[in-house]
N, C-alpha and C positions, 0 to 999 in steps of 0.2 A: 860615850853614851850613840847611840843612833842620832842624827839631827833631826829634829821633828819636822813633822809636817804638819799643813794647813788646812784646814775645813773653814771652809767659806759658806756662810748661809745665805738665805734669800736673793741668791743671784737670778736672774730669770732664767725658767726652765729647770732651775737646781731641781736634785732629787736626792732627797734624805733618805740616807738607807743604815740598817742597822749595823753594818763594819765600820762606817763613819763611826756613829755613837760607839762601838766599843774600845774604837781608835783613841777617841776624848777621854772616853771611860777609864781607859789603861795609862791617863798621860801620856799619851804617845803624838799628839796632835794638839795642834794649840785653834784656837775658834778665831772666825774674822766674821766680819758682819759686813757684808755686800754693799757698795755705797752707795750703791742705786737704790737698795730698800732705805739703807740711812736718807737719802735722798726724800725718797716717797714717805714716807715717816713724818719728818720736820715737814714736808708741807701739811700732809691731813691734821698733825695734830698742833699746830703753831699755836693755836688757839687755846687747847686743854690745858687744864693747871689741875695742881692734885690738891686732894680735898681730904683724901684718908689717909688715914697710916695702917701698914698691915706688915705681919711678919711672916714669912714662908714659911711654914711647916717644914720641916724633914722629918721623915719618919726615924727614929733613932735605930730603929734594926735594920736600917739599909748601911750595906758596905760601902767605904769611900768609893770605889766605882760605881757599885748601885747609885747613890749620889750625885755623881758625875752625870752620866746616863742622865738620870729627873733631872738634872737643870738644864742640860743642851736639849731635851725634849721638851719643855718647857721656852727654854728661845727660842726655841721655831715656831712652838703654838703661837707665839707672844706675834713672829714676825705673819705670820699664817691668818691675823684674826681680820674678817671681814665682818661692816667697814671697818678699816685701821683707825683706832686712835690712841694706839698704841704712841709712847712719846722711846726716841733714842736713850734718853738719858737709862731707863729702865735697863736699856737691854744691854748697855754696857756696864752697868754694876755687874750683872748676871757674868757676862763675856770676861770682863777682867778678873772676876771671882777663880771663874776655868781656868783659864792660863798663867794663873799665881801657883797653881798645884799646890794647892793649900790641905790638910789634912782633916779639916772640920768647916764648915761653912753656917755661918750664920749671917741671917737676913733681917733683922729686925726695925721695928717703927720706920719701914720703908713708905716715903711716899709716892702717891698710887694715887689714878681717875679711877670712875665708878668701873669701867669698861676693861681696864686693864685689872682689878680685882677680878673681875666675871672670869678674866680668864686665867688668873692665878686659881683659884678653889676647884675651878670644873673642868681643867683640861687634860685630866687623864693623864698627869706627865710624868708622877710615878711608876705606874702600872706599863705606862708603853715605853719609860726607858729603862726597865730590869728584862723586860720581856724582847725590847733590841739586843739585850747582851746574852738572855735566852736565846734568840733567832741565831746572830753569832756564833757562839758558843758551841749550840747543839750539829750546828750545819758542821763543825769542826770536828765535833765528835765523830759524825758519822764514817770519815774517812778516817780516823783514828782508830775508831775499832775496827773497822774493814785491817788494820796492819797486825793490829792486837790477834784478833782470830787466826790469821794468815800463820803468824808467828807458833803461836797456840799449837794449829795443825800439825807444825812439822815437830815440834819440842814431842807433843804428844804420840805421835806416829798417826795421827787420826785417821779414821775412813773421812774420804771426803766426797766420795760421789754424791750426794746431798747437793753440791755445788755442780750435779749436772744439767741443772735446772735451765729447760729452755721454755723460751715464748712457745704455747699449743699453736696460737695463732686464733683460738676459739674465742677468742675474748673474757676467759675465765683464768689466766695466769693473769698474777700481780707484776705489774709492770717494776714495780720497785725489788718485790724477792728478786725479778729476773735479773735484774740489775745487780742485787749484789751477790749471786753464784757468778755473773759473768768476772765480774772486779776480782771474788775472789780465787777463780780458774785463770784472770791473768798474771796476779799475786803468787801463784803456787804451779804454773804452770811448769812442767820440767822437775819438778822436785822429787829425788828420791830418800826423802824423809815422812813426808805421808804416806800409811799405811792400812790395817784393818781392823784396826782399833777403833770400835763402835763407841761414839763418846756423845751423850744425849745436846752436850750444850756447843759441842761442834753443828751436830745433825737440824739444828735449832736456826743458825746464825742468818741462812735465806730469810726466815720469815722473822724472826724479830731484829734484825738489822734492816729488812725491809721493809717494817713497821713503823722504826724510827724515821728512816727516810721520808716513810709517807707524812708522818706527823709534823716534820721538820719545814715540808715543803707549804702546808698549810698556814703553820705557824709565819712561815713568811711572806707567804701571800699574803697576810691579814697586817705584818705588820708592813711592808710597805704600802699598804693602803692607808694605814689609821694615821704614820709616822707625815704621808703626805697629804692628808686631806684637809681642806681648808677651813679654816673657826667661826661659825657665824655667830656672832652676837644673838641674834634673834632666839638661834637654837641653845644657846646657852641658858636664854630665860627664862624658857618656855619648860626647861626641867632636861634631863638625863636623853643624852643620845642612846643609849646601850651601848657605848664601847666598850665599857668596861666586863658588861655580861659575855659578849661576843669573844673577846679577849680572852677571858678566862677560859670559857670554853675549850679555845683551842690550846692552850695551857693546860687544862687536865689531861688532853688524850697525848700529849708533849710528856707530863707526868709521867704518865702508865708505860711510855714506849722505855723513858729514861730508866722504871723502874726494874723492865721487864730486862735489859739490857744488861745493867748492872747486874743483875742478879747470875745470870748467862753467864758474865766475862767472870764474876769472883768465881762460879764452876771451874771455868778453864783455866783461871790463875792456880785455885788449889791443885787440879791434874797436875798442874805445870811442877808444881812443887815436889811431887808423888815420884817425877821424870827424872828430879836431880839426879846426877851417879854420884857427885862426890857427899858422904853424909856428913863432915864438917859443913860444906857449902848449905849443903840442905838445910840441917839445924841453926842455923847464924841466921839465912832470910827469913826462915819457917819464924823465929823467933820475930827477927824486925817486921814481919809480916801480919802476926797477930798482934803485935804492938799500934801498928797504924794503918794499916789497910781498913776502909772503912768493911763494914759485913753486911751480908745480902737482911740480915735481920735489921739493920740501920734503916737500910732502904725504904723496906714494907714501914718502919715506921715512920721514917720521912713523907713516904707520901699518904700517906693515912692522915699526918698533921696540916698536909698541903691541901688534903680533900675536906676537913674540918672547916678550915677556913674558905670556900667556898661556901660553904652553907650558911657558915657566917656572914657571907658576903663581905669581908673583908678581903676587895681583893689585891691589896697591894703587898701588904702579908704573905697572902696565898703568892704571888709572881716570885719575893722574896725566898718564898719554902719551897720554888720549885728551882729556881735557882740554887739555893744550899741542896737539892736532890742532884742539880746537876755537876755540881763540885761532887759531892762523894762520887757518884757514877764515874767521873772522869778521872778519881783516884785510885778506884779499882782497877780501870781499866790500862790505867801507867803501871800498876801491879804487873795486873797480867803480862804487858812489855816486859816488863822485871826478871820475871821469873821464866818468861818463854826464852830471855835474852842468855838468864841461871846456867838454861837447858844447854844450849844452843854455842853457847859461850864457856863453858864454864873454866877451861884453858884461863881464856882471857881476866875470868874473874880472880880462879886462885893461881896465876903463874904471878899477875902484876902488881897482886896488892899484897900488903903484908898483914893484912887484919884476920886473916883466915889464910894457914897453910894446910894444904891437905898431905896427906902423908906420902912415904915416899914411892906406893906402889902406885898410890893415884894420880901424882906426877906421872910417874911412866907411862901408866896406860893413857893417862891423857896426850903425852908425849907419842903415842905407838898408834893415837888416833888415826883413821884413815879420813881422808878429805870427805866430808860431807857434802852434797849435790843440793842447795838451796834449791827455792822457785826465781822465776826468773825475776820477778819481783822481789820478792824476800832478797833475795842473792844483792838487792840493789842498795836494797832500804836497809840492811843491818850495817855495811859500813857506812854509812850518813851516822847510826847511832853512834858507833862507835871513835869518830872523827869527832863528835861533838863531845862523847866523855873526856877524850884524849883530852880537847882543851878546859874540858871543864877541869881535869885533875893537875895541867901544866898550871890556869889558874889558883889551886889552892896546893900554894909553897907549902911546905913544912907538915901538909896534912894526907894521911896515905889510912889504908884499912878499908875493909869493905862496908861499914857505916858511913865515909865519906862519899864512896864511889857510888852505893846505892841512893845517897843522900843526892848526890850531883846528878844520878838518872832520874830521879824523881825530881828536880830542878829543871832539866831541858825540857821535860815531859808537860809540864806546867803549860798551859795555855796565855799565859800569862806572859809566859818569857816572847819575846822577838825572834831568838832564835827558832822556837819552835814552829813558828807561825811558813818561816824559809823551808824549814823541813815538811810541815806536810804542803806546799805548793811543790815540792821536791815531788812526794811521793803521787801528788794529781798528775803528775809528770811523768810519771812510773809508768802510773795504771793507762792514762790515755795514749801515750806512745807504743808502750810494750806489744806489739807486731801481735801478740797473741789476743789483744783486745778485738782485733777484727776476724772474729771467727763469724763462720758467712751464718746466717740466718733464713729462715724461710719466712714470706709474706705472710700479713694476716691471712687464717679464713682459709690457710693451707696446710699440710700436713706429710712426713715422712714415713712411713710404712717400715718396722722393723723387721725381723724373719717373724717372731710370733706372729704378727697380724697378717702379716702375707700369708702366712699359711690359715688363718682364719679366714682372708680373703679367696683364694685359691680355693677352697674348698666350697664357700658360698658361691663365687663365679661356676663351680662346676655343677653345683642342683640347679644353678639358675639356667643353665646351656640346656640341658638334659628335657628341663620342665618345658622349655621353648621348643628343642625340637623334636620332643613328644609330640607338639600339637601342629608338624609338621612347618615350624616358620624357618627360615633360610637367613643365614647373618648376611649382614649390611656394617658398610662403614664409610663414613663421611670426612670431610676435611674439617677440624674443628673451628677451622671461622669460616665465616661465608661474608657474601656481599652485604654490606647495611642494609642496601635496600630490600635484600631477602628479611631480612628481620625485625627490622620495624613495623609498628602496623601491627602484630599479632597476639603480643602477653596485656595490652590495655595499657593497666597503668604499673607495669612490671616492667616497661619499656626501659624505664629509667635506669635500672639494674643488669641492662647490657654492656658490655664489657667493648668500647672503642678502641681498635689498634688505632696509631702515628699515623696520618696518612703518609705517605711515601711516596707522592707526588704522582700516584696512579688512583688505583680502587680503593673505595673508600672501604674498610672491611671492620668486621664485630667477631669478637669469640663468639660460638654457638652458645644460647641461653638455656636451649633443650634439644633433645633429636628428636621432636615430633616436625618441628619445621624444615629442616634438613630434610628429612625424607618425605613431606610433601614437595619440593622443590625437587627431589631425585625422582620421584612418581612423575612428574607434569615436567621436567628436560626431560624424561626416557619416551614420552607418551603411555606410560602404563596405564593401563587400567584395572587391575588386579595384582596383589602380591599379599603376601604375611611374612612379614618379615620380622627381623629381632633383630636388637644395636645393645653394645656393651660398649661404653665411652664417657670420657669425663665432658662437663660442660662448667660455662663459666657465669658465676654472677655476681654481681659489685654488689653485694649486701652486708649487711654488719655482722660480724663473725658473730656468734654464740651457740651455746653448749648441741651437739648434733648439727648447726648451721655453718657450712662452711662457703667457700668464693672459690674452690674449684673442687668438684665431686664426681661421682661416677651417677648414670644414671642407669639402669638395665628397661627399655622399651622393647614392649611385644605391640606390635598393631597388626590390623586385619582391613586391607583398603580393597575397594571392589564391589559389584553389585553380589547382594546375596539375598538369603529368605529372611522374611522380617525378623529383627533382635535376633538371628543366629551367631552373629558377630560380636554383640555386645554379651550373652550368654558366654560364650566363649574366653573373651578376653575377662571377664570377672570370675570365670572358674580354674584361669588360668594363674590370675590372684592368689585363690584360694589354696592354690597347689604350693606355690611358691613360697608365703608365707606358713605354711604347717611343715612344709620338706626342711624350711631353713632354721625351724623349729625354733620361732623366735618367744613362741608364751602366748598368753591372754592377746587377741586382737579384733578390731571391729571393720568392719568396711560401713562405711556413709554411703550414702544412696542416694541419687535425686537428677532430677529432668530439666534441661533448661529450658524447654517449652515450658516446664510447671512453675518454673521461676519466675518468668515472662506474663504467665497469666494471676500470676502469685500479684506482681508488680501492678498490673490493670486495675485486679479487683483491691488492691487500698488504695490505687487513685496514682501511681507514680508517672511522670509524661514519659512518654515513648522514649524519648533523648536521653533519661537519668539512669534506663533501666541498667544497661553496664557498670554505669559509676555507683547504682546504689549495689547491685551485686559485687562489687570489689568491698564494700563493705561491707555486706554480713558475711564474705568471705574471712571476716576477723573474729566470728563469733567464736573459735578455739581457741586465739588468745586475748580476748577481748571479752566485759560484760556488754549485756547490750545497753547501758544505760552509757556507756563510754561511747556505743555506735550509735545509739540513739544523737548522742551530740554532734559526733560526726556529721549527721545526714542533715541534720536540720541546719547548724549549724553553719558548717560548708559545703554542705553540697544544696541546701537553698530547699530543703523538705517541709512540709508544714509537721506540726507537730505533732494531729490527727491519724496525717500518713504514716507516720514512723509507727507510734503505738497499736495501727491494725498489722501493720506488719510484723510487730511482737509477737499478736497473738499466734499468724501463722508458724514463726520459726521456731515457735513454740512445740511444733508439733513433729514428732520423729517415737519411733516403737518399732513393733513388727512388721518387715514388711507387708505379707496380704493382710494382718488386719486393718495397717492402716490405709492399705490401697483401699480395704470397702468401703473405710468411714470415709473418707473422700468420695467414692463413685456412689453414695448415699443419694438417693432423689433431692435436688432441693440446694445439691450443693453448687457452689459460685463457681468452680473451676469445671463443673461439665456445662455452665455456658460459655465458657469461651472458648474455641474451638483448637485453638493449640493443645492449652490444660488438660481438653479432654483426649485429643490425644495423644498426648504424654502419659495419661493415665492407661489406655489402651495397651500403648508398647512396657508399661511397667506387669501390665497383666501377664504380658504375654513370660518376660522375660522370667519377673518372680514366680510361675509357676514350673520354665525351664532350671532355675537356680532350684527349688522345691525337689521336682523330679534328680536331680542331680547329687542333690543331699549337701549339699551349701548352701544353702539358705539361712542356715543357725549364724550364722559369721556375717549375716548382713544387718543391717539397720535402715530404716526408710527416714530420712533424715531430710524436712524440710530446709534449714538452714542452710546444707552444705551448696554453696555458692560456685565456687572454682572461679577466679578471680578471669582465667585467661578469655580470650573476644573468641578465641574460633571454638569453643564449645558450641556445639546445637542439638545435640540429644541429652542420653546419658551422660551425668558425672556423678565420680564414685570417689571415694576416698578409704583406704585404710589405717587404722589410728589403733598403735599401741596401748595396749590396759595395763602393763604392769609398771615397774617400779622408777625404769629409767624411763625422765621425764626429756622424750623427743621429737615430740608431737607426729608428724603427718608421716609414714614412711613408706606411703606409695598413693599413687591418684590418677585419674586419667577422665576419659571418656569422650562419646562420638565427636568428631566435624568432619562434616558432610561438605563443607565450603572452603576447607582452605588450602586443599590441591587444588582445587576450579582456578586458586588466585594466582596461578601461577602459567597458568596453560589456557588453552581454551573448554578442556573436558573437567566436568565436575566430577569429582570419582568418591563416592564417599568412602566412611574410614573411621576406623575407632583402637583405642588402643591404651594401654596403660606402661606408667611409668612408675619402676620400684625407684626410690631412694636408699637405697643399699649403702649409702655413709650412715644412716640412722639405723639400718639394721644390724651394720657392723657393732656400731656403738653398744647393740644392745646383745650380740653373740660375744662381746671381751667383756662386758659387763657380767654375761651370765657363767662365763670362764673364770673371771674373777671371785665370783660369792661361792661358785663347787672348790674354788680354790686349784685350778685347772691350767694347767699349763701346755701350750701344744706343742707339738713335737715340730720344728721347724725346717727338717728335712729329712729325707727319706731312704737317706743311708743304710742298704741292710748291713753290711761289711765291712768294718777295717781291718786292713791287712798293713800289720806291725811288724816293719822291719826294728829290730832290734841291734842295733849298730849305725856305720851310716854308709849300707849301701844302695843308693838310689835305683842303678841298674836292677839290682833284684826288685826293687819294690813296684819298679816298672811291668818286670814283667810279667810281677806275681797281679799285679792290680790290671793291667792289660787282658791277662786271662781271662779275667770275671767279667771287665766292659764286654768281651767278644762276647761271653755266655750270656748276657744282657741283665748283670745281676749289677744293681746299685752300689756302688762299693767308693771308698777312700783307702787313701797308705797314708801314712806316717814312719818315719826313718828318726827314731832318734834311740841315743844310748841306756837314756832312765827306761826302763818300764812302768813305772810308775806312771809316765808319762802319756803311756800310749790309752792306761785304765781312765784317767782322768778326762783324755779327750773321749773315749768312748761313752763316759757317764754324761758328760757335759753336753753332746750329741745326741746320747739316747740312741746310741748306735747298738744293735741286738746281739751282733755277733765280732771275733775277731778272730781272725788268721796270723797266727803270732809266730815270728821264724828267728830264732838266732842263731850263736853261733853251732849248738849242739843240734837242732833243727838241719840246718846247713850241712853238717858231717854226714849226719843221719839219712841225707834226702826223702825227711818229710817237713809237715804243717803242724802247726797245732792249732785245731777249729774249738773256742770256746765259744758257749752259749751263756751271754752275762744272765741275762735272765733266768734261766733254768742253774744256773755257775756249776754245768759241768764242760767237761769239756774231751778231746777226744784227739788222738793222732792219725795224721791220713799221709797216706805215698803222696810225695810231690808232686810226681806226673797225673794223680786222679782226683786232685783237692776241688779244679773249679767244677769237675761235675758232680762230686762231692757233695760241695758247697751250694750247688745249683738245687740236687734233688732234696737237702737238707731245709734249704727257704720255702723248696714247692714238694711237700711231703705227698 
């Protein structure tokens, strides 16, 4: 027997953990009370005399390990009691009983003080003791169940595409699900056994196992706090502190996750049984499995029993039932490993044990079996299991047979066995050290774009450029980073989202936040006073990723700078925006429009101090994401507005409607806006703009909305924002406005300018969702012809493909002897035409031209094939 370790309680700065409790509960550790704690107790309780008799009630339904855990937690709670009047004698009684390795514990008629009695009756020790075992065991189960699932994947030749899950970077992917998928990839990396069998219980592994990990972490965090919490007598006297309720809440979620994992594991185990090749072996293991393995139905009964105890507030028995449920799940997962091993190592079971003897044909077949290639992880784990079984078999002198072997197998997989803990540590090392674990990943808030996505993006960029160039704009490109001083002070409260680059001992630089400020810098730096430009490029924001919100994304900007007819550029920019959204076919949208001077007039009318105009506008700008109640609270409590002022703002920001109708209302005689020069000018500007939009037949897409604020500091006139009205929740998809003073901030000349920025990433999200809803799969390439050489003559492929390329035909080539390979490639790539050349075609000096869409073909002379192909592609 291994030498017992020692657990010391009460030491200064010591931490009490679930693994410590589990070791003592399993009689793998002795308990020792730190001498400093004993000295402290002796000093504080020297005058305390026990006057009461008490029997520690140990619930009869607790197992021996649960009872030991209960007593250890109780011992620690007595040590943590404050102010301490606990006697060392009582602690010795409990600790010596634990160290005696008794099978039953009786603490009757103990002499105790009043304070000790309070702790003994109210410490929730039994609940916390059982919960500590659950914490430790369920954490081990997370690794064990992953190993079982990986072995099952190979045993059943399962499709493992579900494990390709990666962190999307948008904050909407479960970290634990991604972690499970990553671990499964590590275990199965390089396996030649996983295949194309669609198995639901395998596809569910990331979610089911990921959920268990989440609940295990919740239980662990709760136990770390509760086990080390000081115990205050005054709080006990005041009544329950809610420990039992809070602990039971996390255990209930754990129980649900355990049930789901057990049911999923049971299905995989049954699937493994069906995959055992030897009929005799399959029959024998199936019989044992039916007798000894808990069923998925028993898991449901166990969970329901535990659930009922929560409603009855019988929390200790509830924790015990969850522990029983965990034991059942553990047995099922162990049987999953046994059945997977029986598939993967059938020869081992048939040939080395006499209990089941396969027929001669099976034996010969086993000997002729090719060596299978397991995953990098599972190939290291299987030998560990085989070594453990070998040592068990050697220990079982005069005992052999399948039943004994399976019994030894299950004994090894018992979490109470010391050898099993060593096995799990090795599994952890395998997963963490396997170099495939270090798979590259992208930062949060960024994305890779596969060929299908790039097809959509290229199409969208082409449409956008056509619209911009239709209006006479020229392209511009600027550096991806700017001097930090160029960007600062231009974005109001959003300046905190600017990505600063590390100081390399020279200039302080930051990644560009948008394309407008770099455009203004370019204009001023080059002394330009007029330019109509567009730019499509990536920008960067240190934001919290969410659906449709990224840290790296494209913006598509269109700007008109320079003197012009009143409101003419503003009209054209809004018109460009409607053309963009219509031609991109994003669905229903609206363009909310307002004027910065009108906002300032509203601020003044409502009584907002001038120095707070911009910060209050930033608050109003959040109305599309938050209720006005939340905005009011921010304006009053954080920004110092009076409640009356906030209420007045509310009456104005609710105004929205048809542009010409709302404009007419705001210009009525007596309107407060007409009394302010700035807001009166704004209303006149808007009248010109709305009439132009009306004549251009695009005003129906515009909504005059006084709540639109746009938080950026550089806007001076009209502001607008396009919002998608369909099902996808992506927020704003485009925005912009007039910024007459921005260019002047970089030079001596003030150059008026107005522009719009299309949030193309959100538009892509809409377009991708639309294609998914319509079951459309974009064609990722433009290949028109596949040159198929049925053989291995690369020179012929080069000659024929070269002629097509010279003729301007989009073509690919494939050299392979198997005819079906060519058709599969063409079908997968959705290539409409094939030029097929085999031995017969070479002899006759012809090629076979096949139209895959029309399912017909024609034979054409070799020397005319390029011209014939081109004529058929462009009739």
